Phi, psi and omega in degrees: 000156178257124182242130179264123178286166180297336179285350181099350178278152183244142176234156178250116179222161178281163180297322180296318178296318180297316182292333179279346184276145174266170178298325179296320179294323177294323178294325178295316177301319180293320182289331177279354179074030180288144175110181182233152172272119183256121180257345180277116181293344181258013180299126178073012182288140177289339178296314180291327177290325180295319180295326179293325180291320181297320182294332183276338182287146175277147180282128180267126181250126178289143177291155178289110185287345179285342181266358179277129180298149183300324180296322179290325177295321181287336180271005183297123182278344182276353182289141181264095177263144177295142179286167183291339181285338185277000000 
């Protein structure tokens, strides 16, 4: 997670590390000037990461179902037919 210190600088720590820290430890980090000043409002955003994933995926094209023979369509095992009990 990205945590912004009172000084305005941001650090990246895990949730477990944050929960284990005391207020004094956070003040020490702040006094040493740890962290970075982040000016990009989208830094670490899942939205920007999501777009990168989409660009890497290959486009899946469905086969033309009009060219599939009728016999092959009837033999499709994935079709959900009602059972005889219903």
